N, C-alpha and C positions, 0 to 999 in steps of 0.2 A: 551656798553653792557646793556641789560635790568636789572633793579633792581630786585633782588630776594625778593619775598614776604616771610616774616618770621612771624609766629605766635608762641608765647611762652606761655606755661603754667607753672607757678611756684606754685607748690602744697606743702602746709605745713601740715604735720601731727600735730595735736594739741599737746601741751605739756602734760606731764604726768597727767592723771586723777587719781581719788582716788579708784583704783582697790582694791577689798577686803573689802570695807567699805559699809555702808548702802546707801550712795549717791555717786555712781561712777562718775556721770556727773558734776564734779567740779574739778578744778586743785588742785593737792596736793601742799604742800609747795615746793617740788622739782620742780613740774611743773610750779609754778609761777616764780621760778628762771630761769628755762629753757626758758620760754616765754620772760622774761625780757632780757636775754642775746641774744636770737634770734632777738628780736626787735632792740636792740642796733647794732647788726651786720648788719641787713638789712638797717637800717637808715644810716649806714656809707658807703653804696655802692652807690656812686653818679651816676653810670651808670644804676641803676635800676629805670626805670620809668614805672608806671603801668597805663594801659588804663582802667582796670576794676578790682574791688575787690569784692570778694564774699566769703561767709562762709556758712557752714551748720547752722542749727537752734539750735544745742545743746549747753548747757552752756559751755562746755569745748572749743568749737569752739569760742564762743563769748569772753571768757576770754583771749584766745590766741590772737585773733584779736585785742582786746582792748589794749594789750601790744604793738602790732605793730603800732596801730594808735597813741598811746601816744608818742612813741619814734619818729615817723615821725613828729608829731606836735611840739615836743620839739625843733627840728632843723628847723622849719618853712618850712617843705616839706610835708604838709599833704597829706594823701592818698586820692584817689577818694572816694566819698561816697560809703560805702559798701552795697551790696545787700545780704539779707539773703534768702537762697534757701534751703529748707528742703530736696531736692533731693540729696544734698551733705551730708546728715546725714549718720552715720554708720548704718550697720545692727544691729539688736537687739542681741548683744552678750550674754546678760544674758539668753534670751530664748534659744539661741543656746546651751549654756553650760548646762542649765537645761534639755533640750530635749536630749542632748547627754548623760548626766549622767543617765537618765532614760532608754535610749536605749542600752547603752553599760555598764551595771552595773559591768562587770568584767574587765573593763579597769584598768590596774595596776597604771596608773598615775592620776586617779581621786583624790586620797588623796592629790596630789600636790597643788590642788586649796585651800586646807585648811591648809596644814602643811608647812608653810614657803615659798610657791610660788617659789619653786626651778625653775629657768628660763628654763633649758633644758627640764625638765619634762612638764612644762606648755606648752612650744612651741610644744612638740611632741603631747600632748593631743589636742591642738587647731588644729593642722594639721589633725588629725583623725576626729575631729568634723566637720571641713570644708568639708572633703571628704564625710562624711555621709550626710551632707546637700546637697551637689552636686548630690548625688544619689537619693535624694528625701526621704530618710529614716526619716528625721526630719521635713518634711513639716507640719505635724500635730502640731508641737510645735512652729512653727515660724509664725510671722505675714506676711511674704512674702516668696515666693520661691526664690531660688538662681537666677533663670532667671528673676524674677520680680526685684530683686535687681540690676542685671546687666543692665536691661532696664532703670531703673531710673538714674543710674550713667551715662549711655550714654546720656540721656536727659540733665542732669546737665552739662556734658562736652561739648555737642553741644552748649548750651547756652553760656557758658564761652568763647568758641572759637569764636562765633559770635560777642560777645561784645568786645573781644580783637582785632578782625580784624587783622591788621598787627602789633599789639603791644603785650603787655604782660598782661596776666591775673594773678592776685594773688589770690590763693584759699586756704582757711583754712578748712580742712576737717579731715578725719580719715583714719587709715591705710587700712581698708578693702575697702573703696571707692577708694583710690589712687591705690591700687593693681588692682582693676577692670579697672581703666583707663589704667594701664600698660598692662593688658591682651588684651584690645581692640586695643591699639595703636601699640603694639609690637607683636601681634598675639601669645601670650603665651598660653600654655596649662594649664590645671587646676593645675597640680602639681607645675609648675613654678610660677603660680599666687599665690599660697599659700606660697611658699618660699619667694616671694617678700613681701607679706603681713607681714609675721613673722619677716622679716629682717629690717623692717622700724622702726627706732627709734622715740621716742617721740620728737617732735619739729624738726624732720628731714625734709630737703628740697629735693624735687624731681622736676627736670626740664625737660620738654619735649619741643622740638623745631620742628616746621613743616616748612620745606623749600621745595618750589616747589611741594607741595602736599604730601611729605613724612615726617613721624614723626620719630624723633630720640630722644633717651634718653641721656641727657647730664649729669645729676646727679641723684643719688639715695641715699636716707638717708644721705645726705650731712649735716655735723654738724660742720661747721667752728666756730660757737659760743661756742662749747664745746670741742675745739681742744687743749686747753692748759692743762698743767699738773694740774693747779689749778681747772679747771672746768670739767675734764674728768670723775670724779667720779659722776657727775650729769647725765650721760647718763642712759637711761632706755628704755625698749621696751614694757612695759604694765603698 
């Protein structure tokens, strides 16, 4: 029988950044611990061999990747030299939220961004902000349109697939980017893409496998490193 060609994309959403602070683009204390535990789990999987490693150019990506590199080096299984590719960067979420707040001044969940960051309210608000961006209503406030964002994610994904060939690419990126990969590979509509985006936990693992030209989702927001009672409280979504 012919050997089936398999390409694997293992996409990691960065560990928790510092949402609500003056410098979002750095890992929080919780995020540093998430990254450490994720790194330990990945390093303990002998079957995981990576043909290509790439990350976005943002600090939270670099900090998450550094933890993975350190854990792999500690067991004498260093990762391939990582490529930094800014096309894996997240969309500008701060401009999105500012633009949406100015456009939808009567949204009842806007105070949730200031008053305790109640998760259900924040997620509902983000869903409406994504929808407004998709209709073009926020293009004046954003450095790129939603279609431009989709296009650069496609370029980044194409490059990772090419470098992985019939192996596995390890990618450290962000939730919005990973959700756009899911949209393209699984033919999701916009509403489903937003749901996938908002359901992806910090440091969550997403695995896509292409067999004989067809992509399959194997894991979404997989958190084996936070699966014990001791570590479950470290889970976060923003």
